[in-house]
N, C-alpha and C positions, 0 to 999 in steps of 0.2 A: 504492499501500500504504501503511495509517496506521500511524503512530510508534505504538510500544508502550509501557510503563511496563518492560520488562527487552527486553534485547538478545539475540541469538543469532547463533551460527554455525552454516553448512552446510559439510561437508566430502563435495565430490566424490570418489571413487576413480576411477582410467582408469588401464590399461597403457599404457607409451610409445609402441606403436604405435596406441593408439585416441586418443593425446590429442587430435588435432587435431579428429577428429568430436567427438570430446567436449566441446571448448568451441565448437565451430560450435553445437552444440546448447543450450548451456547460456547463450551470451552475450544472445540474443534473448529471452532470461528475463528475465535481470538486467537489462535494456534497460526491457522492458514493464512491469518492476514495481519499479523504480527499487532496486535495491538495488545493492551495491558487493562488488566481488571481485577477487581474487586468484589468479593461475595457474601453473603453468611455462609458461615461455617454449618450452619444445622439447620434445620426447623425451630429451635428454641431461641435462637440466636436472632431468627427472624421474625418470628413474632413478637421478640423485644423490640426490633427495632421498629416495626410497625404499628408498636403501643404508643409510640412517642416518648418513652421513658428515656430514649439515650438521648437522642435529638429531633427536633421536628420536623428539620430536613432530612431525616433518614426514613421517614416512613415510605414505603412503597418503593424503594431502592432493593430488592433483593441480589442484584447484579451491578455495577456499575462501570462501565467501560469508557476506557480514559483515551484520547490519538493527541498524543503531544504535539506541539507546533517545532516547526527546526528553530524556531528562538531558545526555544524551552532545550533539547535537546544539546544544542550550542552551549548553554551552560552548563549542563549537567556534564 
């Protein structure tokens, strides 16, 4: 995937009971396109994230995919 002048984030939602299946679908795509991401480690963690107890902006984000900018790669 080419480096862009601007970065982006993609948030993927999942129900706790579907987390494993969604992660199994998304991880091969991330690996194929050399994107970085983070995901809830288990259904209980996702329930906690979705409750708002961690932080409001974490609600609905089972997986976050991050594509860095050319400038951020240069700073790394």
